[in-house]
TIDREN-577054 format. One line per 4 residues: number of its first residue (from 1); their letters; for each residue x, y, z of N, C-alpha, C. Coordinates in nm, 4 decimals, padded with zeros to 6 digits. Example, Ala and Ser with C-alpha at 12.3 -4.5 7.8 and 13.67 -1.06 7.14 Angstrom:
2
1> AS> 01.3190 -00.5690 00.7800 01.2300 -00.4500 00.7800 01.3200 -00.3300 00.7800  01.2850 -00.2250 00.7080 01.3670 -00.1060 00.7140 01.2900 00.0030 00.7870
//
This chain:
213
1> MSTK> -02.8296 -02.7702 -00.7673 -02.8032 -02.7115 -00.8856 -02.6879 -02.7552 -00.9611  -02.7176 -02.7980 -01.0905 -02.6094 -02.8559 -01.1821 -02.4699 -02.7492 -01.1663  -02.3613 -02.8097 -01.1700 -02.2465 -02.7296 -01.1553 -02.1985 -02.6824 -01.3101  -02.2361 -02.7679 -01.4016 -02.2344 -02.7496 -01.5472 -02.3442 -02.7934 -01.6357
5> NAEN> -02.3943 -02.6717 -01.7041 -02.5297 -02.7271 -01.7734 -02.5012 -02.7253 -01.9161  -02.5944 -02.7596 -01.9964 -02.5903 -02.7800 -02.1279 -02.5385 -02.6318 -02.2232  -02.5699 -02.5326 -02.1611 -02.5425 -02.4096 -02.2176 -02.4107 -02.3473 -02.1950  -02.3301 -02.4411 -02.1106 -02.1931 -02.4069 -02.0476 -02.2003 -02.2749 -01.9964
9> SGCL> -02.3040 -02.2475 -01.9198 -02.3114 -02.1257 -01.8431 -02.2584 -02.1435 -01.6806  -02.1515 -02.0850 -01.6535 -02.1102 -02.0889 -01.5056 -02.1675 -02.0038 -01.4103  -02.1594 -02.0154 -01.2822 -02.2147 -01.9475 -01.2084 -02.1222 -01.8958 -01.0787  -02.1467 -01.7709 -01.0403 -02.0615 -01.7023 -00.9388 -02.1271 -01.6583 -00.8331
13> VLVR> -02.1105 -01.7015 -00.7156 -02.1839 -01.6475 -00.5893 -02.0723 -01.5670 -00.4942  -02.1355 -01.4643 -00.5090 -02.0503 -01.3721 -00.3930 -02.1253 -01.3644 -00.2534  -02.0409 -01.3646 -00.1571 -02.1188 -01.3514 -00.0182 -02.0230 -01.2590 00.0775  -02.0863 -01.1410 00.1163 -02.0078 -01.0566 00.1965 -02.0121 -01.1345 00.3251
17> HGQS> -01.9017 -01.1279 00.4432 -01.9031 -01.2055 00.5510 -02.0148 -01.1344 00.6366  -02.0354 -01.2284 00.7365 -02.1522 -01.1921 00.8298 -02.0858 -01.0817 00.9202  -02.1768 -01.0218 01.0121 -02.1442 -00.9027 01.0960 -02.0033 -00.9576 01.1804  -01.9436 -00.8445 01.1527 -01.8066 -00.8625 01.2501 -01.8159 -00.7956 01.3852
21> EWNE> -01.7162 -00.8497 01.4571 -01.7165 -00.7608 01.5978 -01.6936 -00.6160 01.5982  -01.6304 -00.5789 01.4769 -01.6019 -00.4242 01.4667 -01.7260 -00.3726 01.3894  -01.7746 -00.4512 01.3039 -01.8969 -00.3752 01.2620 -02.0099 -00.3453 01.3701  -02.0157 -00.4423 01.4556 -02.1161 -00.4269 01.5887 -02.0650 -00.2862 01.6681
25> QNLF> -01.9207 -00.2631 01.6602 -01.8976 -00.1587 01.7485 -01.8827 -00.0413 01.6763  -01.9176 -00.0390 01.5281 -01.9044 00.0955 01.4459 -01.7780 00.1333 01.4095  -01.6934 00.0553 01.4075 -01.5620 00.0811 01.3723 -01.5001 00.0736 01.2272  -01.4403 00.1517 01.1928 -01.3536 00.1036 01.0553 -01.2679 -00.0030 01.0641
29> TGWC> -01.3007 -00.0942 00.9774 -01.2278 -00.2183 00.9884 -01.1092 -00.2230 00.8849  -01.1250 -00.2369 00.7604 -01.0215 -00.2594 00.6625 -00.9485 -00.3873 00.6665  -00.8067 -00.3853 00.7049 -00.7404 -00.4841 00.7006 -00.7028 -00.5570 00.8459  -00.8044 -00.4853 00.9161 -00.7778 -00.5466 01.0583 -00.8547 -00.6747 01.0505
33> DPDL> -00.8384 -00.7550 01.1763 -00.8658 -00.8767 01.1530 -00.9749 -00.9296 01.2624  -01.0780 -00.8590 01.2909 -01.1769 -00.9281 01.3968 -01.2466 -01.0251 01.3433  -01.3015 -01.1222 01.4290 -01.3751 -01.2466 01.3882 -01.5463 -01.2055 01.4051  -01.6208 -01.3005 01.3613 -01.7728 -01.2767 01.3607 -01.8132 -01.2525 01.4916
37> TALG> -01.9567 -01.1861 01.5005 -02.0115 -01.1769 01.6374 -02.1324 -01.3126 01.6061  -02.2049 -01.3348 01.7271 -02.2988 -01.4270 01.7180 -02.3954 -01.4217 01.5891  -02.4268 -01.2903 01.5841 -02.5366 -01.2589 01.4834 -02.4519 -01.2907 01.3340  -02.3244 -01.2473 01.3216 -02.2520 -01.2759 01.1991 -02.2510 -01.4386 01.1653
41> KEEA> -02.2180 -01.5035 01.2750 -02.2229 -01.6527 01.2538 -02.3701 -01.6858 01.1894  -02.4721 -01.6323 01.2489 -02.6145 -01.6818 01.2020 -02.6270 -01.6317 01.0784  -02.6034 -01.5210 01.0341 -02.6027 -01.4528 00.9111 -02.5310 -01.5445 00.7899  -02.4223 -01.6085 00.8480 -02.3555 -01.6993 00.7480 -02.4063 -01.8317 00.7358
45> RQAG> -02.4797 -01.9043 00.8495 -02.5674 -02.0019 00.8415 -02.6994 -01.9738 00.7368  -02.7367 -01.8612 00.7646 -02.8739 -01.8214 00.6996 -02.8121 -01.8193 00.5314  -02.7145 -01.7551 00.5060 -02.6649 -01.7787 00.3781 -02.6437 -01.9135 00.3186  -02.5850 -02.0049 00.3983 -02.5673 -02.1514 00.3615 -02.6981 -02.2318 00.3455
49> YALK> -02.7992 -02.1971 00.4321 -02.9410 -02.2377 00.4024 -03.0020 -02.1795 00.2708  -02.9866 -02.0651 00.2664 -03.0301 -02.0239 00.1329 -02.9867 -02.0750 00.0087  -02.8621 -02.0945 00.0118 -02.7836 -02.1542 -00.1295 -02.8052 -02.3335 -00.1039  -02.8319 -02.3776 00.0023 -02.8455 -02.5332 00.0082 -02.9957 -02.5460 -00.0396
53> ELGF> -03.0977 -02.4623 -00.0348 -03.2165 -02.4740 -00.0672 -03.2444 -02.4663 -00.2229  -03.1343 -02.3935 -00.2853 -03.1106 -02.4202 -00.4305 -03.0435 -02.5004 -00.4768  -02.9879 -02.5876 -00.3832 -02.8985 -02.7093 -00.4543 -02.7681 -02.6700 -00.4945  -02.6888 -02.5788 -00.4558 -02.5623 -02.5479 -00.4947 -02.4533 -02.6267 -00.4531
57> VFDW> -02.3799 -02.6873 -00.5647 -02.2786 -02.7592 -00.5290 -02.1651 -02.6845 -00.5971  -02.0614 -02.6269 -00.5233 -01.9496 -02.5653 -00.5807 -01.8483 -02.6438 -00.6236  -01.7735 -02.6068 -00.7125 -01.6460 -02.6445 -00.7966 -01.5593 -02.6099 -00.7360  -01.5482 -02.4693 -00.7172 -01.4278 -02.3953 -00.6658 -01.4764 -02.2677 -00.5552
61> VFTS> -01.3892 -02.2596 -00.4596 -01.4116 -02.1721 -00.3595 -01.2915 -02.0969 -00.3245  -01.3380 -01.9490 -00.3122 -01.2227 -01.8530 -00.2788 -01.2632 -01.7713 -00.1753  -01.1745 -01.7366 -00.0781 -01.1942 -01.6290 00.0299 -01.0688 -01.5426 00.0393  -01.0770 -01.4390 00.1329 -00.9667 -01.3446 00.1440 -00.8872 -01.3965 00.2540
65> ALRR> -00.7812 -01.3268 00.2803 -00.6842 -01.3837 00.4033 -00.7459 -01.3200 00.5314  -00.8876 -01.2675 00.5520 -00.8933 -01.2040 00.6797 -01.0125 -01.3122 00.7273  -00.9757 -01.3247 00.8632 -01.0631 -01.4455 00.9273 -01.2194 -01.4211 00.9234  -01.2632 -01.3136 00.9165 -01.4130 -01.2867 00.9183 -01.4939 -01.3383 00.7812
69> AQHT> -01.4154 -01.3251 00.6690 -01.4286 -01.3680 00.5602 -01.4324 -01.5457 00.5468  -01.3144 -01.5958 00.6079 -01.2784 -01.7222 00.6067 -01.3760 -01.7742 00.7078  -01.4206 -01.7414 00.8355 -01.5105 -01.8005 00.9200 -01.6473 -01.8084 00.8540  -01.6964 -01.7025 00.7861 -01.8100 -01.7094 00.7112 -01.7954 -01.8093 00.6056
73> NRII> -01.7036 -01.8057 00.5345 -01.6888 -01.9494 00.4288 -01.7030 -02.0663 00.4782  -01.6354 -02.1041 00.5762 -01.6598 -02.2269 00.6575 -01.7810 -02.2641 00.7099  -01.8597 -02.1590 00.7569 -01.9855 -02.1739 00.8055 -02.0713 -02.2339 00.7025  -02.0663 -02.1633 00.5933 -02.1457 -02.1805 00.4638 -02.1159 -02.3095 00.4015
77> LEVL> -01.9854 -02.3645 00.3981 -01.9702 -02.5072 00.3766 -02.0089 -02.6005 00.4426  -02.0093 -02.5800 00.5929 -02.0577 -02.6778 00.6803 -02.2177 -02.6980 00.6715  -02.3034 -02.5886 00.6560 -02.4246 -02.5944 00.6026 -02.4569 -02.6850 00.5112  -02.3707 -02.6445 00.4057 -02.3888 -02.7272 00.2700 -02.3346 -02.8459 00.2702
81> GQTD> -02.2716 -02.8938 00.3588 -02.2211 -03.0312 00.3632 -02.1004 -03.0387 00.2619  -02.0528 -02.9414 00.2413 -01.9399 -02.9315 00.1452 -01.7961 -02.9075 00.1955  -01.7626 -02.9615 00.3333 -01.6156 -02.9018 00.3998 -01.5174 -02.9889 00.3256  -01.5254 -03.0851 00.2146 -01.4369 -03.1339 00.1797 -01.3639 -03.0653 00.0553
85> KSVV> -01.4261 -02.9297 00.0316 -01.3838 -02.8501 -00.0855 -01.2547 -02.7633 -00.0565  -01.1668 -02.7806 -00.1315 -01.0378 -02.7033 -00.1134 -01.0823 -02.5384 -00.1153  -01.0146 -02.4785 -00.0375 -01.0456 -02.3046 -00.0281 -00.9101 -02.2564 -00.0616  -00.9276 -02.1828 -00.1703 -00.8221 -02.0821 -00.2255 -00.8273 -01.9482 -00.1350
89> VDAS> -00.7161 -01.9102 -00.0744 -00.6984 -01.7981 00.0186 -00.6143 -01.7067 -00.0502  -00.6638 -01.5709 -00.0900 -00.5839 -01.4945 -00.1337 -00.6117 -01.3317 -00.0846  -00.5110 -01.2676 -00.0444 -00.5081 -01.1152 -00.0043 -00.5787 -01.0440 -00.0956  -00.5478 -01.0634 -00.2375 -00.6127 -00.9901 -00.3261 -00.7866 -00.9524 -00.3017
93> LNER> -00.8316 -01.0423 -00.2226 -00.9928 -01.0440 -00.1983 -00.9959 -00.9710 -00.0835  -00.9104 -00.9204 -00.0245 -00.9245 -00.8612 00.1173 -01.0128 -00.7181 00.1024  -01.0503 -00.6653 00.2153 -01.1477 -00.5427 00.2394 -01.0339 -00.4390 00.1851  -01.0929 -00.3331 00.1374 -01.0160 -00.2233 00.1200 -00.9577 -00.1679 00.2410
97> DYGE> -00.8275 -00.1098 00.2200 -00.7409 -00.0752 00.3442 -00.7852 00.0834 00.3873  -00.8359 00.0904 00.5154 -00.8741 00.2031 00.5409 -00.7723 00.3458 00.6048  -00.6711 00.2636 00.6077 -00.5640 00.3709 00.6330 -00.5533 00.4242 00.8045  -00.5719 00.5489 00.8068 -00.5503 00.6150 00.9408 -00.6823 00.5947 00.9971
101> LSGL> -00.8059 00.5516 00.9064 -00.9270 00.5446 00.9691 -00.9441 00.4186 01.0703  -00.8528 00.3008 01.0106 -00.8697 00.1962 01.0720 -00.8797 00.1968 01.2239  -00.9785 00.0969 01.2692 -00.9725 00.0931 01.4269 -01.0566 00.2209 01.4909  -01.1114 00.3125 01.4162 -01.1535 00.4295 01.4725 -01.3147 00.4307 01.4664
105> NKDA> -01.3772 00.4816 01.5708 -01.5157 00.4739 01.5792 -01.5640 00.5709 01.4526  -01.6485 00.5338 01.3944 -01.7057 00.6140 01.2705 -01.7876 00.7428 01.3004  -01.8352 00.7332 01.4386 -01.8917 00.8721 01.4637 -01.7697 00.9701 01.5229  -01.6872 00.9151 01.5893 -01.5720 00.9993 01.6507 -01.4660 01.0478 01.5067
109> ARKR> -01.4759 00.9490 01.4219 -01.4134 01.0125 01.2885 -01.4807 01.1345 01.2150  -01.6028 01.1318 01.2320 -01.6728 01.2340 01.1727 -01.6471 01.3726 01.2624  -01.6562 01.3562 01.3935 -01.6103 01.4660 01.4509 -01.4900 01.5152 01.4389  -01.3917 01.4551 01.4123 -01.2507 01.4751 01.3859 -01.2310 01.5344 01.2592
113> WGKE> -01.2895 01.4818 01.1489 -01.2547 01.5331 01.0118 -01.3851 01.5852 00.9383  -01.5041 01.5633 01.0222 -01.6240 01.6356 00.9270 -01.6928 01.5408 00.8676  -01.8287 01.5517 00.8790 -01.9180 01.4448 00.8249 -01.8789 01.4261 00.6624  -01.8816 01.5525 00.5904 -01.8791 01.5573 00.4553 -01.7305 01.4770 00.4090
117> QIHI> -01.6285 01.5073 00.4733 -01.4999 01.4552 00.4587 -01.4843 01.3079 00.4549  -01.5581 01.2384 00.5777 -01.5762 01.1374 00.5887 -01.6708 01.0454 00.4921  -01.7622 01.1145 00.4496 -01.8461 01.0628 00.3390 -01.7759 01.0655 00.2188  -01.6748 01.1574 00.1827 -01.6228 01.1483 00.0594 -01.5207 01.0046 00.0534
121> WRRS> -01.4701 01.0187 00.1815 -01.3679 00.9038 00.1828 -01.4213 00.7676 00.2085  -01.5353 00.7506 00.2294 -01.6380 00.6256 00.2195 -01.6864 00.5980 00.1119  -01.7523 00.7177 00.0133 -01.8348 00.6540 -00.0636 -01.7659 00.6918 -00.2263  -01.6633 00.7790 -00.2184 -01.6182 00.8096 -00.3689 -01.5498 00.7000 -00.4178
125> YDIP> -01.5202 00.7151 -00.5464 -01.4695 00.6070 -00.6021 -01.3036 00.6226 -00.6178  -01.2677 00.7386 -00.6019 -01.1035 00.7267 -00.6281 -01.0195 00.8393 -00.5481  -01.1112 00.8745 -00.4176 -01.0536 00.9511 -00.3221 -01.0374 00.8490 -00.1849  -00.8976 00.8154 -00.1746 -00.8510 00.7357 -00.0384 -00.8624 00.8003 00.0804
129> PPGG> -00.8686 00.7379 00.1692 -00.8490 00.7962 00.3287 -00.7073 00.8181 00.3455  -00.6521 00.9013 00.4309 -00.4947 00.9034 00.4463 -00.4573 00.7489 00.4868  -00.3491 00.7276 00.3911 -00.2734 00.6045 00.4230 -00.3467 00.4898 00.3604  -00.4640 00.4963 00.3040 -00.5563 00.3858 00.2670 -00.5768 00.3791 00.1159
133> ESLK> -00.6942 00.2874 00.0877 -00.7208 00.2443 -00.0554 -00.8494 00.3414 -00.0602  -00.8682 00.3748 -00.1949 -01.0017 00.4194 -00.2585 -01.0626 00.2930 -00.3080  -01.1984 00.2930 -00.3600 -01.2588 00.1758 -00.4253 -01.1801 00.1554 -00.5470  -01.1277 00.2397 -00.6231 -01.0540 00.2470 -00.7311 -00.9288 00.1573 -00.7066
137> DTAA> -00.8641 00.1967 -00.5802 -00.7361 00.1147 -00.5738 -00.7788 -00.0365 -00.5499  -00.8936 -00.0572 -00.4741 -00.9223 -00.1868 -00.4165 -00.9580 -00.2805 -00.5721  -01.0173 -00.2168 -00.6346 -01.0557 -00.2883 -00.7617 -00.9107 -00.2945 -00.8596  -00.8060 -00.2275 -00.8220 -00.6819 -00.2376 -00.9202 -00.6344 -00.3827 -00.8721
141> RVLP> -00.6687 -00.4362 -00.7579 -00.5898 -00.5773 -00.7195 -00.7045 -00.6851 -00.7130  -00.8448 -00.6588 -00.7053 -00.9404 -00.7472 -00.6958 -00.9449 -00.7773 -00.8666  -00.9792 -00.7004 -00.9576 -00.9916 -00.7482 -01.0776 -00.8975 -00.8231 -01.1529  -00.7675 -00.7831 -01.1622 -00.6561 -00.8970 -01.1964 -00.6771 -01.0256 -01.1538
145> YYKE> -00.6924 -01.0177 -01.0199 -00.6862 -01.1565 -00.9644 -00.8145 -01.2333 -00.9951  -00.9382 -01.1743 -01.0072 -01.0650 -01.2517 -01.0552 -01.0242 -01.2980 -01.1907  -00.9749 -01.1924 -01.3063 -00.9530 -01.2342 -01.4267 -00.8658 -01.3593 -01.4353  -00.7768 -01.3738 -01.3549 -00.6659 -01.4610 -01.3818 -00.6905 -01.5946 -01.3108
149> AIAP> -00.7549 -01.5752 -01.1939 -00.7890 -01.6957 -01.1052 -00.9429 -01.7721 -01.1002  -01.0232 -01.6475 -01.1212 -01.1464 -01.7228 -01.1136 -01.2412 -01.7198 -01.2373  -01.2130 -01.6205 -01.3190 -01.3023 -01.6175 -01.4280 -01.2667 -01.7322 -01.5511  -01.1736 -01.7673 -01.5187 -01.1459 -01.9007 -01.6282 -01.2382 -01.9953 -01.5654
153> RIEA> -01.2535 -02.0289 -01.4552 -01.3296 -02.1502 -01.3939 -01.4824 -02.1289 -01.4307  -01.5305 -02.0026 -01.4203 -01.6832 -01.9643 -01.4431 -01.7022 -01.9875 -01.6020  -01.6029 -01.9221 -01.6695 -01.6332 -01.9320 -01.8266 -01.6209 -02.0738 -01.8792  -01.5562 -02.1598 -01.8053 -01.5556 -02.2973 -01.8282 -01.6997 -02.3876 -01.7936
157> GETV> -01.7771 -02.3096 -01.7362 -01.9122 -02.3575 -01.6812 -01.9336 -02.4099 -01.5526  -01.8265 -02.3836 -01.4765 -01.8044 -02.4249 -01.3434 -01.9059 -02.3266 -01.2256  -01.9105 -02.3666 -01.1119 -01.9855 -02.2989 -01.0147 -01.8881 -02.2444 -00.9196  -01.8569 -02.1101 -00.8868 -01.7812 -02.0856 -00.7911 -01.8269 -01.9908 -00.6852
161> LVTA> -01.7721 -02.0122 -00.5499 -01.8007 -01.9346 -00.4239 -01.6950 -01.8474 -00.4107  -01.7351 -01.7006 -00.3851 -01.6223 -01.6192 -00.3467 -01.6941 -01.5498 -00.1910  -01.6148 -01.5449 -00.0983 -01.6713 -01.5299 00.0330 -01.5534 -01.4170 00.0625  -01.6007 -01.2636 00.0851 -01.5015 -01.1685 00.0876 -01.5706 -01.0390 00.1731
165> HGNS> -01.5464 -00.9348 00.1160 -01.5962 -00.8091 00.1793 -01.6630 -00.7034 00.1343  -01.7397 -00.6142 00.1863 -01.8103 -00.5065 00.1221 -01.7344 -00.4636 -00.0168  -01.6348 -00.3886 00.0265 -01.5680 -00.3183 -00.0932 -01.4964 -00.4163 -00.1913  -01.4518 -00.5157 -00.1693 -01.3789 -00.5915 -00.2768 -01.4860 -00.6627 -00.3605
169> LRAL> -01.5979 -00.6828 -00.2916 -01.7047 -00.7160 -00.3642 -01.7820 -00.6299 -00.4455  -01.7976 -00.5279 -00.3965 -01.8212 -00.3933 -00.4684 -01.7673 -00.3813 -00.6175  -01.6210 -00.3812 -00.5841 -01.5640 -00.3472 -00.7049 -01.5677 -00.4472 -00.7940  -01.5698 -00.5944 -00.7487 -01.6105 -00.6914 -00.8688 -01.7460 -00.6785 -00.9295
173> SMSL> -01.8475 -00.6482 -00.8335 -01.9679 -00.6283 -00.9003 -01.9896 -00.5186 -01.0285  -01.9161 -00.3984 -00.9756 -01.8926 -00.2847 -01.0536 -01.8610 -00.3377 -01.1990  -01.7644 -00.4244 -01.2024 -01.7033 -00.4745 -01.3161 -01.7984 -00.5680 -01.3905  -01.8655 -00.6557 -01.3136 -01.9434 -00.7633 -01.3777 -02.0616 -00.6820 -01.4431
177> EGMT> -02.1348 -00.6150 -01.3637 -02.2577 -00.5189 -01.4242 -02.2224 -00.4039 -01.4963  -02.1072 -00.3704 -01.5067 -02.0712 -00.2724 -01.5989 -02.1104 -00.1333 -01.5585  -02.0986 -00.0965 -01.4384 -02.1474 00.0219 -01.3659 -02.0430 00.1147 -01.3608  -02.0851 00.2527 -01.3940 -02.0019 00.3539 -01.3886 -01.9387 00.3810 -01.2600
181> SDQV> -01.8464 00.4671 -01.2457 -01.7908 00.5197 -01.0942 -01.9032 00.5891 -01.0194  -02.0051 00.6593 -01.0880 -02.0983 00.7142 -01.0148 -02.2289 00.6171 -00.9790  -02.2495 00.5160 -01.0623 -02.3581 00.4154 -01.0116 -02.2947 00.3037 -00.9130  -02.1778 00.3001 -00.9048 -02.1346 00.1825 -00.8024 -02.1426 00.2616 -00.6529
185> LSLN> -02.1402 00.3963 -00.6428 -02.1738 00.4479 -00.5153 -02.2991 00.4206 -00.4387  -02.4063 00.3748 -00.5069 -02.5384 00.3569 -00.4453 -02.5138 00.2029 -00.4166  -02.4365 00.1358 -00.4421 -02.4398 -00.0353 -00.4180 -02.3764 -00.0493 -00.2985  -02.4592 -00.1122 -00.2109 -02.4260 -00.1751 -00.0704 -02.4625 -00.3057 -00.0715
189> IGTG> -02.3623 -00.3963 -00.0434 -02.3587 -00.5391 -00.0212 -02.4047 -00.5722 00.1155  -02.5077 -00.6392 00.1492 -02.5584 -00.6551 00.3040 -02.4616 -00.7691 00.3639  -02.4174 -00.7534 00.4861 -02.3836 -00.8852 00.5422 -02.4288 -01.0196 00.5248  -02.3723 -01.1205 00.4773 -02.4371 -01.2430 00.4576 -02.5304 -01.2710 00.3205
193> EPYI> -02.5536 -01.1556 00.2397 -02.6211 -01.1544 00.1311 -02.5762 -01.2237 00.0232  -02.6076 -01.3344 -00.0345 -02.5554 -01.3958 -00.1594 -02.5986 -01.3351 -00.2814  -02.5042 -01.2800 -00.3537 -02.5222 -01.2471 -00.5018 -02.4755 -01.3446 -00.5990  -02.5862 -01.3660 -00.6665 -02.5662 -01.4994 -00.7604 -02.5790 -01.4339 -00.9152
197> YRVG> -02.4463 -01.4640 -00.9843 -02.4224 -01.4207 -01.1170 -02.4302 -01.5279 -01.2079  -02.5035 -01.5459 -01.3122 -02.4938 -01.6460 -01.4151 -02.4070 -01.5980 -01.5274  -02.2920 -01.6454 -01.5622 -02.1945 -01.5871 -01.6520 -02.1730 -01.6824 -01.7756  -02.2048 -01.6358 -01.9097 -02.1502 -01.7044 -02.0196 -02.0237 -01.7265 -02.0299
201> ATGV> -01.9749 -01.8216 -02.1476 -01.8902 -01.8619 -02.1789 -01.7671 -01.7294 -02.2187  -01.8249 -01.6363 -02.2717 -01.7536 -01.5176 -02.3028 -01.7224 -01.4183 -02.1799  -01.7684 -01.4598 -02.0664 -01.7409 -01.3792 -01.9295 -01.8724 -01.2765 -01.9324  -01.9553 -01.2810 -01.9867 -02.0742 -01.1780 -01.9799 -02.1634 -01.2386 -01.8817
205> VTSK> -02.2244 -01.1264 -01.7907 -02.3150 -01.1712 -01.6928 -02.4421 -01.1883 -01.7807  -02.5260 -01.3156 -01.7699 -02.6596 -01.3060 -01.8419 -02.7689 -01.2918 -01.7358  -02.7074 -01.3300 -01.6041 -02.8558 -01.2761 -01.5052 -02.7754 -01.2704 -01.3812  -02.8757 -01.1823 -01.2706 -02.8202 -01.1736 -01.1425 -02.9374 -01.1746 -01.0579
209> EVLK> -02.9008 -01.2369 -00.9121 -03.0214 -01.2681 -00.8335 -02.9690 -01.2486 -00.6966  -03.0277 -01.1515 -00.5954 -02.9894 -01.1583 -00.4715 -03.0888 -01.2105 -00.3631  -03.0162 -01.2897 -00.2937 -03.0919 -01.3624 -00.1886 -03.1066 -01.3135 -00.0583  -03.2207 -01.2710 -00.0132 -03.2193 -01.2040 00.1152 -03.2361 -01.3055 00.2182
213> I> -03.1737 -01.2798 00.3418 -03.1499 -01.3920 00.4214 -03.2243 -01.3203 00.5485
//
């Protein structure tokens, strides 16, 4: 896939990290830093194969400060044969901070606070768990970073890979697709699933494709 085409349309590929050790154990993770499981590594490889089949060559690569995203990113680049790419690491792309929920089993948390309260903390747009971030809070750090560091590359017609987390990518997708705070509640980005956005020179998304792995 050409990194710069005649229409000066850039391309943004978002990939949520593969299954982490804490995903497997049903734990709230947030800013904690577990690595990938064997399945997570395979999900990352499958994402790489799917992107390779489409001929992706990346001009810029970004990831979070957490190793599950960095490990996923590294595997994807290995599959693509693009390990020479410089990778920009920034904590602005980190998963949302789950505060007091971090490290807790999700079923145990439901027993402690109640199923409805946990659902509100997990799925509402602007209600954070104790000591943590809401999706709105996460967007408040992800979007300025995107606009400053990533968007100018895409609007210049380049192809960019961002490997990050479920909620940091939900916040970004919400902005890219113009979703409301109610619409984003139903958005769930699967582990290892590449989201491909074509973006015009004005920053407007012209197409979206989700690759199933």
